[in-house]
N, C-alpha and C positions, 0 to 999 in steps of 0.2 A: 637703276640700279637696286639690288636687293640688299634688305637690313642684314648685316652680319650678324643678327643674333638669330636669326629664322631663314639660317640657309638649309636645312630640311624641307620646312614646309615648302619652301619656292625652289623647290630641286624638280626635275621633271622626270615623268614616271610613267607607268602604260599600265592598261588594263586589255588586256588581249592585244589585237593590233592596233587599238587604239591609243594613239600618244598624247599625253597632256603635260602641260607648260608647268603645272605645280600641282600639290598633293592636296589642295583644296577642293571639297566637293562641298557644293550647294546641294541639299539633299531634297528628296520629294517633298513639298508642304502644299498642303490644298488651299487655294486663291479664291476658289466660288465664284472666278470673273466669268468663266462660260455662260452661255443661254441656257435654256432650257432644254436644246437638242445637245448638250455638248460640244458644241463650236465656239470657238476661242475668236476673242475679235483684237480691237487695238489695245485695248486695255491689258491682256494678258502679252503683247508682244512689247509693250512697252516696258510691264513691271521687270519681264526676263530680260530684256535690253539693258536695262539698268545694271542688272547683276551681272552680265556676262562684260559688259563696259570696266565694272569694277575689278576685276581682276581674277574671278573665282575661274580654275581651270577646268572643272567638270561640275555643268549643272544638270542636275536631274529634275526634270519639270515633273510637276505633281501627278498625284495617282489619278490615271487616268482609266474609264471604263473600256474593257475589251467589249462590252456589247451593249447598248441601249436598254435591255433587262436587267444589268445588275447595277444602274448606276444611281445615284443620289443628288439630290437638288443640285443646281449650277455646278455640275462635276464636268470636266473634261472628259469627253470622251475619245477611244480610237474604234469604235465600233459600228463604224459606217465607211467604205471609199471614199464619200463624197465629203468628207472633212480631211483629207490628206493635205490637198490643195493649201488650207489654213493651217497645218502644221508646218506646210513645208515654209510657208512665210516666217516661221517663230525660228527655225531652224537655219536660215540664211541669215536674220538677225544675230543671232548668238555667234554666229561664224566669222563674223565681221570683225570679231575680237580674239581670234585666236583662240576661244573658248571652244571646250566640246561639249554636246548638247546628247542626254539622254532622256528616257519617259517609262516610268514607272507605270506600270499595268496592273488596275488594282481593281479587286472584283469587291462588291460592298459586304460587309460584315453580316454577320448574324445576328447583332445587337440592332434592333429596332429602334434605334436614337430619333429617325425624321418623322415618324408614326405613322406615315405613308407607305413607304414600299414595303413589299411581299419580301420577307426575306427569306432565306435559304441557308441549310449548311450539314456538315455532315451529319448529325444527327438531329433529332428532331425534339431538344430543350429548352425550357424557358429560361432565356438570357436576361440578363438584367443589364444594362448598361452602367455598369459600376461608377464609370468616370463621372457619369450627369446625376446619378441618383435616381435615373426614369428608368420603370420598368418597361420592357418589351415584353414581344408576344412570342409563341413557341414557333419557331422558324421550322417551313418544310424539309422534311429531311430528302435531299435529293438520292434519284436512282440511281444506279451504273450509267444507264443511257443519258441522263442529265449531267452526270461526271463529264463523261466522253464529250459532249457537246461544249460544256465550259473549256474542256481542254483547247477544243477548237476555236474556241474564241480567242484565247490566249496567242496562240501561233499566228490566227487572221491579224488579230493589234500587233504583233510582232512586225508582221510582213509589212505591214502600214506604217509602223513608224520607220521602218527602212527605207520604205518608200518616198516618206517625206523627207526624207534625209538625215536624221536621228543617228549618230554615233552609236547607240546601243539601246538596251532596254534591260530594266528592272522589275523583277517581278515581286510583287509587294507579297511576302509572305510570311510579315509580323502583326502586331498589334489586334489578334482575333479578328481580322479578315478572314476571308473564307479559306485560303490556304493556311494559315496560320492555325485556323480551329480545325483544320484535317489535321494537325500535326501533333495538336494537344489532347490527350487523353480527357482534359477537363470539358471538352466541348465535341470531341468525337468518342462516342461509345457505339461502334458500328462491330457488326460480326462477320462482315464479309471481307474481301480485299483490301478495302481501303481504309479497315480498322484492327484495333488488337495490339501488333507489334509494332515496333517503332520501323521497320521497313513498311509494313503496309499503311503507318500514317502517312509517311512518307510520299506513298505510291503518287498520290496526285501533284503533287509539286514535283516528281521526277517525270510521269508523261508530259507535265505543262511542256516541263525543259526539252526534253526528246523532241516534243511535235514545234517546241518552236526553234530547235536546230535543223529540224527535216525542212521546216519552211523558209528559211531565213540563210539556211547555211552554214559551215564550222569555223568562217572567220568572223561574222558580225558577232561583236561582244554582247552577251547575254550574262546577266549576274542576278542574285535574290538578296531582299533584305526578309529577315526572319529574327526570330525571338530566341535567342541562344539558352534564356530562361524565363519560366514563370515566376512572381512572385503572390505571397497569398493567395493561389489558386490551388485547391484542391485538385489534384492529379497534374496538376500543371507541369511543362516542359521543365526537363529537368538538366543540367551538364551533363550527364551522362548520356542523355538520349541524344542532345547535341552532339557527341562528339563519336555517334553512329550517323547521324544524318550528313555531315560534312560531308563527308566522301562520299556519300550518296549524290549529292547536289554534284559536285564537282565530276563525279565520271558520268551523269547526265548531259554534261557541258556546261554548266556554271563559271565563268571566267574572274568572277572577283565574289565576296560575300561580305554583305551589309550589316554590323550588327547589330541587334540592337536589343529589347529585352520588354517584357510587359508586367504592370502591377496592376491588379486587380484593388481598386479603391482609391487609386492614387494617379492611374495614367502616367505611370512613370516612363512612357516614350516619348512626353514633352517634357522636360525637367522642368517644375517652376522653380521661383526664386528660392524656394527653401532647400532646393537639393543640390547636392555637392556637385561642385563641376567637374567632368569627369566619372561619373558614376557610374555609365555603360563601358569605361574602357578594359575592367578586368574580364570581362568577356568578350570582347576582341582578340586580348590578350590571349585567353584561351583559347581560343577560332584558331589564331596563326599557328599555335604550336602542331596544329591538326593538319595544315595543309600548306602549299605552295604558292597559290593563288592569292591575287593581294585582298588585302580584309581592311575595310573600312571600318574606323571606330564613331562612334557619336554621344551626344550625351551632356549639353551645358559645354561645348569646347572652346574655347578662344584660339587665337595664332601661340601666346605664351603656351600654354598646355600644350598644345597640337605639337609644337617642336619638340616638347618631353617626351611625350607619346609615340610620335617617331623616333626621336634618337635614341630612345631604349627600347625601340624595335616592339611595341606592342602591337603596331597598327602599322600599313604603309600608305593610308591615307585618312585624311578626318576631314568628318563632315560639320560643316557649320552651318546652323539652321535658321535661328530667328535673330541671332546678329545680323546676318543679311537681309531679314527684314528690314531690321533695323538701320543697316547702315550696306547698302549696296557696293560704297566702294573701300568697305574695311580690307581688302586684300591688298589692293594697292597702295593704300596709306599706311598699311603694317609694311608693303616691302620697301616703301620710301622714307622710312624711320617717322612717320606723322603720327604716331597712334594717340597723341593727345587731341589729334582730330576727330577721331572714330567716334562714331554717336555711342553710347556704351548701351546695350540693350541691357533692360531692367528685369526680365524673365517675368514679367508681369501676367502673361499669359491671355491676354486681350486678342490677341490676332490670331491664336486658334479658338477663342471662345468664341469669336464672333461667327463660325463656319458651322456652328452644330446649330441644330434648326434654324439656319439663314434660308428662309423660304422667299424672301426679296431679293436676295443674290445681291448683298449688300458687298461682299466679298471681304478677302482678310485686310487689317487696315493695322498700323502699330501706334502705340500710343505715344511714345517720343520721335516719331517720323513720319509727319502729316503728309510725306509726298507719295510714300510706299500707297501704292495701286493709283494713286493721280499723277504720276510721273511728267505726262502730259499738259497738264493742265495746271501743274505748280510750278511752272518753271519760272524762274527769276530773272525778269528783262528790267534793264535800266531805264529810269524814268526819263520823261521827256523834261520836265520843269520838278526841280527839287522842290520840296515843301519843307518849311519848318513843324517837324513833329512833336507832341508833347503826350507821352504816355504816363500815365499815372499807376502804378503797381508794378510790383516786381517779381511777378509769382511766375507760371509758364506761359499763362497766355499772354503776359504783357513782354515777357523776355521774348517768346519766338518773333511778338507784331512787331520789337524794336531791331529785331536782328533783320530779318527779310526788309523792313523798311529802309534801314540804314543800308543794307546789300544793295536796292536797287537805287540807292542815290540821294536818298531826302537826308536832313538835317535831323537826328531824332538826340530828344532829351527823356531820358526816364527816370520819374520819381518812384521811391520807395520810402514809407514809414520807418522802415525797420532799420536794424544796422545791419541788415546783409539782404542781398536779392535770393529768391526761392520760393517765397511766400509760403504756400499752405504744404508744397512741397518738403519745407524743412520739419514738417510735423510728420508727416507721410512716411517717411524715412526711417522714425523713429519704432514702431512697434518689431517685436521679434523679427527676423527674416527678413525685412524690407531695408537693410541696408546698404541695398544696391541702388537704390533711388539717388544717393548723395554722390556718386560719379555723373549721373546724367545732370543735378542740378549744378555741380564744377563747370559738366561741358559747356551749358547754355551761358556760364556765367563769362566764360574763355569765350564764346560766340558774341557776345554783348561787349567783351573788350574789341577783339579782333573786329567788329565790324566799327569802330568808332562811336559807338552811342555813349553820350555824356552822361553818367549816371548820378543822381543826387541821393545819397541814404539820408536816414534820421531825416526826412522832410516829409511834413502830412502835408499835402499838397492841397491848400483851397482852391476854391473856385478863382479867387483874388492872384494865387502866387500862378496858377495855369496860365491866365489870360494877361500876366502882365509882359512876357515875353512875345506877344502879338504871336502865336502860332497859327499857321495855317489850316492845320489837324490836329484834335487831340482824341486821343483814347483813353478809356478810362476801364482799367482791368484790374480794379480795388478788391476783388475776390466778394466770399459770403462773409457773414457772422452768424453763431449757431443761434439755431432756432431754440427758446425757452417754453416748455410746456405750460398750459395753463391749468397746474394742477395743486390745489392746497398743500402749501408746505413747501413749494420751490424757491422759495426765499428765504429759507434757513442758511443758516453758516455752513452747514457742513454738506450743501449742493455746489458741485463746479462741473464744468463744461469736459467734456474727454479732450479738447485741444487743450486746455490748462494744466489736466494731468498729463499728458504726453510731451507737454512744453518744460515741466518740472515746476510751474508756477503753484503748481496746489498738490498737497500730500493727500495721499488716502488711506484711512484705517485700516483696520485689518477686514473688518466686514462690509463688503462693496457690493450695492447695488448700482447695477449700468440700467438707463433708460434709453432704448432703442437697440435693437440687435441688426440693424446694419452694418455693413463695413467696417464702420469708424467703432461699433460699440463694441463688435468682435473683435477686433484690434487689439482697441482697448484692453479691454477683456482680458485677453491673453497676455498683454502688456505687464499687467498686475499678476494675475496667475502664476508668471515667472518670477515675481516678488514673494508670491508666498501666501498672496491676500487670498481671503474666501470671496467666490466671485458668484455673483447672479447675475445673469444679463433678461430684463422684461423687454420681449417683442409683441408690439399687437398682432401682427402678421402670421400669418401659418409656418412660416420658413425664415429661420435664421439669415444672415448675409445675403438677400436675395438680389441686391445688388453687384454680388462680385459674380467674375466668371467660375463655371460650377468647377474647372479643376482648382483653383484656387481655395473657394470655397470648402471643397471636400478635406483639403489638406486641414484649414485652419479649424473647420469643424473637430476633425480627430485629435488634434491639438487641444481645442477647449477642453473635451472628453476626457484627454488624458490627464487633464492638470483638473479633473472633478469641477469642473463649471458647470453651474448650475442653470440649463437652458429652459426657459419659459415661455413658450411661443401661443399666441392669439389670446396673449394676456393683455389686459391694463394697469397702468397704475392707477389709484383712486387717490392716494392723498402719502403725502411723506410728513413723518413726524420723528420727534426728536429719536433716535436710534435705531428708527426703524421703517418701513417702506409697507404700505398696504396694498395687495394686487387683487384682481378679480381673476381667476383664470380662466382658461378655453372653457373649462366645465361649468363655469359659473360660482366657484368656491372662493370664499375670501380667505385669504392668507397674507400674515404678517412677517416678513422675512427684517431680519436684525441687519442694520445698515450704519456702521458708523460714518459713511460717506456712501452720497448718493451721486453719480455721474451722468449727468445729461448729454443724449449722444443721438438725436432722433434728425439730424441733419441742418442745413446750412439754410440760412436765405438772404436773395441778392443784397449786395450793398450799392446802390446805386444812387446816394444822395448828393455825391461831386457830378454825376452824372444830369441830375435833374438839376442842380443848382448851374449848370455850365447850359442847359440847352437854351436856342437863343444869344448864346453871347459868341459863339464860334460857328464860322462857315460849316465846318466838315465835323462831326463827331459820331464816335463809334462809342457801347457798351460791350464788353468782351469779356466770355469766362463767367466766372460763378457771380460777379457784380451784376452781371445779367441774367444768367440762369444758373442756379447750381447744377455740376453735373460731374462727370468722370473726367481725368485729366484729360484723356486721347481725345475728347469735345474741345475742352480749354486749349489747348495745343494747339489744335488744327484748326479753332477761331482765330488764335492769335496769327496761324501761319497766312489764313485765309485774310485778314485783316491788311496785313502788312504789305499783301499784293494789289490790295485794293485801294491803298493810298496813292 
């Protein structure tokens, strides 16, 4: 039964002759699960099967290369006939759930982000991978013969997609990949028939559409994802140009339009936590005014906002991306009125951050859902014999271990010394633009309750308290403690930790120096700068926030600069004095910086005291999360889930 609130979202629709059970689209998002030849395996099948089972009406499989000559590391490929049988397995799996499946054909970008592939483009321009801050090399300017060759690649790839059982294909004409590069004057400075006028810049795309139509016939659904506008790009695509290009695409055979955008320096194509939900919807609305073919809107959408977009006629379908990475069952849960069971995406960007420079082929993963990419290995199965399990520490690792262990049938008791569950997540959610972490904390707490875990708050569990219950297994997830540097003056009363500042336990003066420019230090700096403080961040490494995903890092750096935060890289703190800090800059100069408050943010160390106290006293014991090795939330959450399976 469909929830009454979302009638429009779950209403059937169509693209050409392709019938869809609802208007939810899983857009193409790279997984990097393919092998070096571009062939997909069981991991890819399991990943997409979970999303099909979860209720999406249309799944657009990740951007796949039309030729092995234009691929990136571990990118899936449609560039060889011998790959068709593998793809056939995927379409068969998706079709089992009455979902339709298309595939995006994607030629590599002219930005040399992997440092290895020979890049090509419409013009030989030095392009900088702005969203990562990595400088690329000047790409090879394609000749007209090479352009024609690539048109043929796209057509052949579409044929293979049809032979493999796909219900349609999408041409990737967005985000500065090759087709988009031709459409934009920022990257296309040709003077032949493929450059200059809007019509000429669109010629490559039009020829691709025409060639695909000739190859697959008039009825096979084909559409385009494209940038309706480029922000912060000199001579970038404008809405005025889009108004001219849209009818060209439709006339050439596009049966739908998937509307995106591109922003230099922001990678706006994948909205981070700080971006407004639905930020690209106005572009879809503009495109919808120009055509009668279905329009797909994208940009940090959820079901509620999607219903509003559809109801107001701003689009015909809604693309929900990372939320389906976080919870493949989101459509079914929302249709059944189980919204409180949806795993909430926190837009941390770890998923996409893992893909770039992923030479090892680790593939996409999710901070909040450890099962993503491990659908087969991480199945919860009942235990043969229930154990009495004690878990100490109510952070993400401890809660995840408790939930999984209880779901498998164990009797679980969870000790937390604080007044509420969440651990360091309660601090991580406090800096500006991090509030989306709170819904995840609430979700985990609900899961703990639903699983029947006995929770004991305000309990500083000692070895005696743990062992008095005669546990069969113990999991230590007591987190980490802030590292204090060996600096003269670090014991002065004006020296505090970032943790205490964010908690509100320590008040900062007007002039603040933060020692440590990792994610915690920089986010704390932003937090204080928002309060009007004068902030200086001192980092010994050459790069601030080097532990952050490149997309969110770039956003944070922009905000720190906009707040006039002083960023000192390659610098060391020599001494903390009364009212100042002495540092040595990267040039070797001694500088004295005014400091009413000094904030220490150089990291955490494992809090494994309880683990060591219990060694030899219990038969089965685990030390997980930051109590074992301080790491990102993704690793802690994954370790908690894995431990729950191991118990």
